[in-house]
N, C-alpha and C positions, 0 to 999 in steps of 0.2 A: 504494500500500500504506500510505502514511502516514496518510491520513484514517481508514481503519478502525481502525488501531492506536491512534491518538489517541482515537477514539470509544470503543473497548472499554476502554482504560485509564482514560480520563476518567470515563465513566459508571459503570464498575465500581467505581472508587475512591470516587466521590462517593456511591454508594448502598450501600456496604458497611456503614456503621453502621446502616442501616435494614433489614438482613436480605437485601439483594440482591433487589430487585423488578424485574420486567420484564426488560430486556435484560441487566442485571447478574447475573441468576440464572445465565446461561450464561457467566459471566466466565471460568471456569477453562479449559474446553475450547476456547472460541473463541480465547482468548489463546494457548494452546499451538499451535493450528493456524496462527495468524497468525505466531507466532515461527518455526515450522518453515518457512513460506513465505518469510519474509524471510531466514532462514538459508540456504535453498536458493538463493535468488536471489543473495545475496552470494557464496556459494561458487561459483556458476556464472560470475561475472564474469571471473576470470582465464582460464578455459577458453574463454569466448566471445571474448575479445580475441585469444587465440592460435588461434582457429578450430579448436578440438578438439571432437570429438563428445562427450566427457565433459561439457563445459560445456553443450552443447545438451541432453543428457540431464537434467542438474540443473535446467535451466530448464523442461524438460518436467514434471519432478516438482513444481516450484514452481507450474506452471500447474494441475496436479491438486490441489495443496494449496489454491490459490485457489478452485477449483471447490468443494471440500469446505467451505471457510470460508463461501462464499456460500450453499451449500445449508443448512448448519447455522444460518446467520443467518436463514433463512426467505425468502431472496431467490431463489426458484426461477427465475423468468423471466429476471432479470438474470444469474443464474449460467449459464443455458443460452446466452444471447446472448453473454455475455462469454467463455465457454468456446469457443463456435464461432468467434468472431473470433480469440481468442488461439491456438487450435490451428491455425486456418487459416494465420495468419501464421507460426507456429512451423514448420509443415511446409513452407511455401513457402521458407524459408531453410535448411532442413535440408541441401540439397545443397551448400551453401557450407562445411559443416563436414566435416572429414576424420577418419577413425578414428585 
């Protein structure tokens, strides 16, 4: 998650004086989605370490936010492949978490 965050913040900040061209034109909503994804992932950590289903659910929502971020970035193939792998692993470990 760190490289996309640095890319969005770095390119967006560098191109703001020029009116936001290219990737920086979508600076606001991409940044919001990325912050939501990072927030959900960080919020899920205590629940994941305690093996609670609430932590798993937050990670599931973070994976959905990651998919949305990739789709909004225009990376459709990478979004689909990443989502398939991420959801597969996530559902493989679901049985380890209790309600």
